[in-house]
C-alpha positions as CSV (number, residue, x, y, z in Angstrom):
1,D,4.4,29.0,-12.2
2,K,7.4,30.3,-10.3
3,E,10.1,32.5,-11.6
4,Y,12.7,30.5,-13.5
5,F,15.5,29.0,-11.4
6,I,18.5,26.7,-12.3
7,G,17.3,23.1,-12.3
8,Q,13.7,23.9,-12.8
9,K,13.3,21.9,-16.0
10,A,14.9,18.9,-14.5
11,L,12.6,19.1,-11.5
12,Q,9.5,19.4,-13.7
13,Q,10.6,16.3,-15.7
14,E,11.2,14.3,-12.5
15,H,7.8,15.3,-11.2
16,A,6.1,14.2,-14.4
17,R,7.9,10.8,-14.4
18,V,6.2,7.8,-12.8
19,P,8.1,7.0,-9.6
20,S,10.3,3.8,-9.6
21,W,9.4,3.1,-5.9
22,G,6.7,4.0,-3.5
23,T,7.0,4.3,0.3
24,M,4.2,2.5,2.1
25,G,3.5,0.9,5.5
26,L,3.3,-2.8,6.1
27,E,1.3,-4.6,8.8
28,V,2.8,-8.0,9.5
29,D,0.3,-10.8,10.1
30,L,0.9,-12.1,13.6
31,N,-0.7,-15.5,13.0
32,S,1.7,-16.0,10.1
33,L,4.6,-15.0,12.2
34,E,3.6,-17.1,15.1
35,T,3.2,-20.2,12.8
36,I,6.8,-19.6,11.6
37,Y,8.2,-19.4,15.1
38,A,6.1,-22.5,16.1
39,G,7.9,-24.4,13.3
40,F,11.1,-23.8,15.2
41,G,9.6,-24.8,18.5
42,M,9.8,-21.2,19.7
43,P,7.3,-18.7,21.0
44,L,6.4,-15.6,19.0
45,Y,9.1,-13.0,19.3
46,L,8.4,-9.3,18.6
47,P,11.2,-6.8,18.6
48,H,11.3,-4.5,21.6
49,G,12.9,-1.7,19.6
50,A,13.0,-0.5,16.0
51,W,15.1,-2.4,13.5
52,N,16.6,-0.7,10.4
53,E,18.2,-3.1,8.0
54,A,16.9,-3.9,4.5
55,V,14.5,-6.9,4.6
56,P,13.2,-8.2,1.2
57,V,9.5,-8.0,0.4
58,Y,8.0,-10.5,-2.1
59,S,4.9,-11.1,-4.1
60,G,4.3,-14.3,-6.0
61,G,7.9,-15.4,-5.2
62,H,9.4,-12.3,-6.8
63,Q,11.1,-9.6,-4.8
64,I,9.1,-6.4,-5.1
65,G,10.9,-4.2,-2.7
66,K,12.3,-4.0,0.8
67,A,11.3,-3.1,4.3
68,T,13.7,-0.5,5.6
69,S,12.6,-0.4,9.3
70,G,10.0,-1.9,11.5
71,M,8.9,-2.5,15.1
72,W,6.2,-3.8,17.4
73,S,3.8,-0.9,18.0
74,P,2.4,-1.1,21.6
75,I,-0.1,1.7,20.8
76,L,-1.5,0.0,17.7
77,K,-0.9,-3.6,19.0
78,K,0.6,-4.4,15.5
79,Y,3.9,-5.3,14.1
80,I,4.6,-2.5,11.5
81,A,7.3,-1.7,9.0
82,I,8.1,1.0,6.4
83,A,8.8,-0.4,2.9
84,R,9.9,0.8,-0.5
85,L,7.8,-1.1,-3.1
86,K,7.4,-1.2,-6.8
87,P,4.5,1.1,-7.7
88,Q,2.1,-1.7,-8.7
89,F,2.2,-3.0,-5.2
90,T,1.6,0.2,-3.3
91,R,-2.2,0.0,-3.2
92,P,-3.5,-0.3,0.4
93,G,-4.8,-3.8,1.1
94,T,-2.3,-5.5,-1.2
95,H,-1.0,-8.8,0.3
96,V,2.8,-9.3,0.3
97,D,5.4,-11.4,2.1
98,M,8.2,-10.0,4.2
99,E,11.3,-12.0,4.9
100,V,12.0,-12.9,8.5
101,T,15.2,-14.6,9.7
102,I,14.9,-17.1,12.6
103,D,17.8,-19.3,13.7
104,A,19.7,-18.2,10.6
105,Q,16.9,-19.4,8.3
106,H,14.9,-17.2,6.0
107,K,11.1,-17.5,6.1
108,L,8.3,-15.4,4.7
109,A,5.6,-13.8,6.9
110,Q,2.4,-12.5,5.4
111,A,1.9,-8.7,5.5
112,T,-0.6,-6.2,4.2
113,V,0.3,-2.8,2.5
114,V,-1.2,0.1,4.4
115,K,-1.1,3.9,4.2
116,M,1.1,5.9,6.5
117,P,1.1,7.4,9.0
118,F,0.2,4.3,10.9
119,F,-1.3,6.4,13.7
120,D,-2.8,9.9,13.1
121,P,-4.6,11.1,16.2
122,A,-6.8,14.1,16.0
123,R,-5.2,15.6,19.1
124,K,-1.9,16.2,17.4
125,K,-3.5,19.1,15.3
126,S,-4.1,22.6,16.6
127,L,-7.6,23.7,17.2
128,G,-9.6,24.7,14.0
129,Q,-7.6,22.4,11.7
130,D,-9.2,19.5,9.9
């Protein structure tokens, strides 16, 4: 209910529209990833730094989005990624598959959709805030 401004109607229409994509977190299943690496006779490798290239995400053999960045979190002790997914796959707890490339071969590691932020400590808020 703000005063009229140029572009207001377009913003209202965009806000009312169902989004084409949702941004969610992924937690990659380490057992799944370790099994894939074992198939190559290699130990599990976890990235030391963040990666930021598009990696396909699948459900039922169909691509449903892409992970845009990810990393091993030493605080959470989890391999996490940020993904853009079709809306029907954004419910936390949804199981998906994220593509991993090992020795120039594409494999699928199991992952679970989670809410972000991945880590939300109480101490980051000023006193008196909930």
